[in-house]
C-alpha positions as CSV (number, residue, x, y, z in Angstrom):
1,M,141.2,54.1,122.9
2,I,139.0,53.7,126.0
3,T,137.7,50.2,126.3
4,H,134.5,48.8,128.0
5,H,136.7,47.6,130.9
6,D,138.1,51.0,131.4
7,L,134.7,52.6,131.7
8,L,133.6,49.9,134.2
9,F,136.7,50.6,136.3
10,G,136.2,54.3,136.2
11,M,132.6,53.9,137.3
12,A,133.7,51.5,140.2
13,I,136.1,54.2,141.4
14,L,133.4,56.8,141.3
15,C,131.0,54.5,143.2
16,V,133.7,53.9,145.9
17,V,134.5,57.6,146.3
18,S,130.7,58.5,146.4
19,A,130.2,55.9,149.2
20,A,133.2,57.2,151.2
21,L,131.8,60.7,150.9
22,L,128.4,59.5,152.0
23,I,129.9,57.8,155.1
24,L,132.0,60.9,156.0
25,N,128.8,63.2,155.6
26,L,126.9,60.9,157.9
27,L,129.6,60.8,160.4
28,A,129.8,64.6,160.4
29,W,126.0,64.9,160.7
30,R,125.9,62.6,163.7
31,Q,128.8,64.6,165.4
32,N,127.1,67.9,164.8
33,R,123.9,66.6,166.3
34,R,125.8,65.5,169.4
35,I,127.4,68.8,169.8
36,L,124.1,70.7,169.2
37,A,122.4,68.5,171.9
38,R,125.2,69.3,174.3
39,L,125.1,73.0,173.7
40,L,121.3,73.1,174.1
41,A,121.5,71.1,177.4
42,Q,124.0,73.5,179.0
43,E,122.8,76.3,181.2
44,P,124.4,79.8,180.9
45,A,127.4,79.8,183.3
46,G,127.1,82.6,185.9
47,P,126.4,86.3,185.4
48,G,127.3,87.7,181.9
49,P,125.7,89.0,178.9
50,A,124.2,85.5,178.1
51,A,122.6,85.3,181.5
52,T,121.3,88.8,181.9
53,I,119.8,89.3,178.4
54,P,117.2,86.8,177.3
55,S,117.8,85.4,173.8
56,S,114.3,86.5,172.8
57,A,115.2,90.1,173.4
58,V,118.0,90.0,170.9
59,T,116.1,88.5,167.9
60,D,112.5,89.7,168.5
61,I,111.1,92.8,166.8
62,P,109.3,95.2,169.1
63,T,105.5,94.5,169.4
64,S,104.7,98.2,168.8
65,L,106.6,98.1,165.4
66,L,104.6,95.0,164.4
67,V,101.3,96.6,165.4
68,T,102.0,99.9,163.6
69,T,103.1,98.0,160.4
70,L,100.0,95.7,160.5
71,S,97.7,98.8,161.0
72,R,99.3,100.5,157.9
73,L,98.9,97.3,155.9
74,E,95.2,97.1,156.8
75,Q,94.6,100.7,155.9
76,R,96.5,100.3,152.5
77,I,94.4,97.2,151.7
78,M,91.2,99.0,152.5
79,Q,92.2,101.9,150.1
80,V,92.9,99.3,147.3
81,E,89.7,97.6,147.8
82,E,87.8,100.9,147.8
83,G,89.6,101.9,144.6
84,I,88.6,98.6,143.0
85,K,85.0,99.1,144.1
86,E,84.9,102.7,142.7
87,R,86.1,101.8,139.2
88,P,83.4,101.2,136.7
89,V,83.1,97.8,135.3
90,P,83.7,98.0,131.4
91,A,80.8,96.5,129.4
92,P,81.7,93.3,127.7
93,V,82.6,93.7,124.1
94,A,80.6,91.5,121.8
95,M,83.0,89.8,119.5
96,P,81.8,87.5,116.7
97,L,83.1,84.1,117.3
98,V,83.5,83.4,113.6
99,T,84.4,86.0,111.0
100,D,83.6,85.8,107.3
101,P,86.9,85.8,105.4
102,D,85.0,87.2,102.3
103,T,83.9,90.3,104.1
104,D,86.7,90.8,106.6
105,T,89.4,93.3,105.1
106,R,92.0,91.8,107.5
107,Y,92.2,88.6,105.4
108,E,92.5,90.6,102.3
109,R,95.4,92.5,103.7
110,A,96.9,89.4,105.0
111,Q,96.7,87.8,101.5
112,Q,98.6,90.7,100.0
113,L,101.3,90.6,102.6
114,I,101.7,86.8,102.0
115,Q,101.9,87.3,98.4
116,E,104.8,89.8,99.0
117,A,106.6,87.0,100.9
118,H,106.4,88.6,104.4
119,S,106.9,86.4,107.6
120,A,104.0,85.3,109.8
121,E,104.9,88.1,112.4
122,Q,104.8,90.7,109.7
123,V,101.6,89.5,108.3
124,A,100.0,89.5,111.8
125,R,101.2,92.9,112.5
126,G,100.3,94.3,109.2
127,S,96.8,92.9,109.0
128,G,95.6,92.7,112.6
129,L,95.3,88.9,112.6
130,T,96.7,86.9,115.4
131,L,100.0,85.3,114.9
132,Y,98.3,81.9,114.8
133,E,95.9,82.9,112.0
134,A,98.8,84.3,110.1
135,E,100.9,81.2,110.4
136,L,97.9,79.1,109.3
137,L,97.3,81.2,106.2
138,L,101.0,81.0,105.4
139,R,100.9,77.3,105.6
140,I,97.7,77.1,103.5
141,Q,99.2,79.4,100.9
142,R,102.5,77.4,100.7
143,G,100.7,74.0,100.6
144,Q,102.0,72.6,103.8
């Protein structure tokens, strides 16, 4: 059986290993920074590929390609904006905030489904009520 002292000893070993890894990572980080600083400080040595081709030419995208792509994007954005402006805005639908359960047939259908022992999802689908309304009706019916 593992005792309290065994757990403490295991935790101590883990702490020592973690500290050693931290120290090693810090030393490697410092060494990498020194190497990077030395590489950045060096000039290209003589004529060669590094001296004749600027580094920006290797990694840069041609300006003409960027301008063409930007122009296409601007045109597409304008098309989308025009399409949005041309669409008719639907008239707001007036929905009553409170419905009367005595005159709404959805509640009658929900009561029938609840009496048939359907789930809240089935009651919601079958009656047209929201899932929350169906769950509330089920809880009320079951006395919860």
